[in-house]
C-alpha positions as CSV (number, residue, x, y, z in Angstrom):
1,M,-15.2,33.6,53.2
2,L,-17.0,30.6,52.8
3,R,-19.2,31.8,49.7
4,L,-16.0,32.9,48.0
5,R,-14.0,29.2,48.8
6,S,-17.2,27.3,47.1
7,S,-17.3,29.4,44.5
8,L,-13.5,29.3,43.6
9,L,-13.6,25.5,43.9
10,P,-15.1,24.7,40.8
11,V,-12.5,26.8,38.7
12,L,-9.5,25.7,40.5
13,G,-10.9,22.3,39.0
14,L,-10.3,23.2,35.5
15,I,-6.8,24.3,36.1
16,P,-4.7,20.9,35.1
17,F,-7.4,20.3,32.4
18,L,-6.9,24.0,30.6
19,A,-3.0,23.8,31.1
20,G,-3.2,20.1,29.6
21,C,-4.9,21.0,26.7
22,G,-2.9,24.5,25.6
23,G,0.3,22.9,25.9
24,S,-0.2,19.5,24.3
25,K,0.1,20.9,20.2
26,M,-1.4,17.7,19.3
27,A,-3.4,17.7,16.1
28,D,-6.1,14.6,14.7
29,V,-4.4,12.8,11.6
30,H,-6.3,10.4,9.7
31,V,-4.3,8.6,7.1
32,K,-5.2,6.8,3.5
33,I,-2.1,3.9,2.6
34,T,-2.4,3.0,-1.1
35,Y,-0.3,0.6,-3.3
36,K,-1.5,1.3,-7.0
37,G,-4.6,3.4,-6.9
38,Q,-5.7,0.3,-4.0
39,P,-5.8,0.6,-0.7
40,V,-3.0,-0.6,2.0
41,T,-4.8,-3.4,4.5
42,A,-1.3,-4.5,6.3
43,G,1.5,-2.8,7.8
44,S,2.2,-0.2,10.0
45,V,2.8,3.3,9.4
46,L,5.3,5.7,12.1
47,F,5.3,9.8,12.1
48,Q,8.5,10.1,14.0
49,P,8.6,14.0,14.6
50,Q,11.6,16.0,13.2
51,G,13.4,17.9,15.3
52,S,16.8,20.0,15.0
53,G,19.0,17.5,15.6
54,D,18.5,15.1,18.2
55,E,15.5,12.7,17.5
56,F,15.1,12.4,21.2
57,E,14.0,16.2,21.9
58,A,11.7,16.1,19.0
59,G,8.6,14.5,20.7
60,K,6.7,10.9,20.8
61,P,6.6,9.2,17.5
62,A,2.9,8.8,16.6
63,S,2.0,5.3,14.7
64,G,-1.5,3.5,13.3
65,A,-1.9,0.1,11.2
66,P,-4.4,0.8,8.4
67,D,-7.9,-1.2,9.0
68,E,-9.3,-3.0,5.9
69,N,-10.3,0.0,4.1
70,G,-6.3,1.4,4.4
71,E,-7.7,4.2,7.0
72,L,-6.3,4.6,10.0
73,R,-5.7,7.3,12.9
74,L,-2.9,7.9,14.5
75,S,-1.7,7.6,17.9
76,T,0.5,9.0,20.1
77,H,0.3,8.6,24.2
78,R,-3.5,7.1,23.6
79,K,-5.6,5.5,21.2
80,D,-6.3,7.8,17.9
81,D,-5.2,11.1,19.6
82,G,-3.5,12.3,16.6
83,A,0.4,13.4,16.5
84,L,2.3,16.4,18.0
85,V,1.9,19.5,15.5
86,G,5.1,20.0,13.2
87,R,6.9,18.1,10.5
88,H,7.2,14.0,10.2
89,I,9.3,11.9,8.8
90,V,7.0,9.1,7.8
91,T,7.7,5.6,7.3
92,Y,6.1,2.6,6.5
93,Y,7.0,-0.5,8.1
94,A,5.5,-3.7,5.5
95,P,4.1,-6.9,6.7
96,Q,6.9,-9.8,7.3
97,P,7.5,-13.3,6.1
98,P,5.0,-15.4,8.2
99,N,6.8,-17.3,11.3
100,T,4.2,-19.4,12.9
101,V,3.4,-23.2,12.8
102,N,0.1,-22.3,12.6
103,P,-1.3,-23.2,9.2
104,E,-4.7,-20.2,9.1
105,L,-2.5,-18.0,10.5
106,R,0.5,-18.5,8.3
107,E,-1.9,-18.6,4.9
108,R,-3.5,-15.0,6.1
109,M,0.0,-13.6,6.8
110,L,1.7,-14.6,3.4
111,K,-1.0,-13.4,1.6
112,M,-0.5,-10.0,3.6
113,Y,3.3,-10.7,2.7
114,Q,2.9,-11.5,-0.7
115,Q,0.6,-8.1,-1.2
116,F,2.4,-5.8,0.4
117,G,5.5,-6.9,1.8
118,R,7.7,-4.8,-0.8
119,C,5.7,-1.7,-0.8
120,T,7.6,1.3,0.7
121,L,7.7,5.3,0.7
122,P,10.5,7.3,-0.3
123,P,13.3,7.9,1.8
124,K,12.9,11.1,4.1
125,H,9.4,11.0,3.3
126,I,8.5,14.2,5.0
127,I,4.8,15.6,6.3
128,E,3.3,18.8,7.9
129,V,1.1,18.2,10.7
130,K,-1.2,21.5,11.6
131,P,-3.5,22.1,14.0
132,G,-7.0,20.5,13.7
133,R,-7.5,17.7,11.3
134,N,-4.8,16.7,8.9
135,D,-5.7,14.3,5.8
136,V,-3.2,12.2,5.0
137,T,-2.9,10.3,1.7
138,L,0.0,8.0,1.4
139,E,1.1,6.4,-1.9
140,L,3.3,3.1,-1.1
141,T,5.7,2.2,-4.5
142,E,7.4,-1.2,-4.9
143,G,10.9,-1.3,-3.4
144,E,13.5,-2.4,-0.5
145,A,10.6,-2.4,2.3
146,K,11.7,-1.8,6.0
147,P,11.1,-4.5,8.6
148,A,8.4,-4.5,10.8
149,V,9.0,-2.6,14.3
150,K,9.2,-5.3,17.3
151,D,7.3,-4.5,20.2
């Protein structure tokens, strides 16, 4: 009897991991953001799952901010864990005008705002996230930008 219990312990220990892997329905999403063919290095992106009517039941949104190459990986629950599989409404949040008295920071923020402050995606921009790795390119246009999300 002792031999049976000791051989079941490793298997029983794996059950929470297996259950979590099968039900997550997450996918790796790599995003490249460009404006007039150049990388966008400021602002943020939100992938909001598109549900059947109640956006709160659709699932937790994924987000990310571009690096110096205009690239990012989406994060939902933890860094770079991706987005839920399914249709998402994608929103780009442009950088806002500087609101600081620190001259060095203000200058850097002003440059980002002047460069990308009026960039936007078309309204109701939809992306389908599929299982596995997703490579998405977002080409921004000039228009009425959405204000940045406040934490």
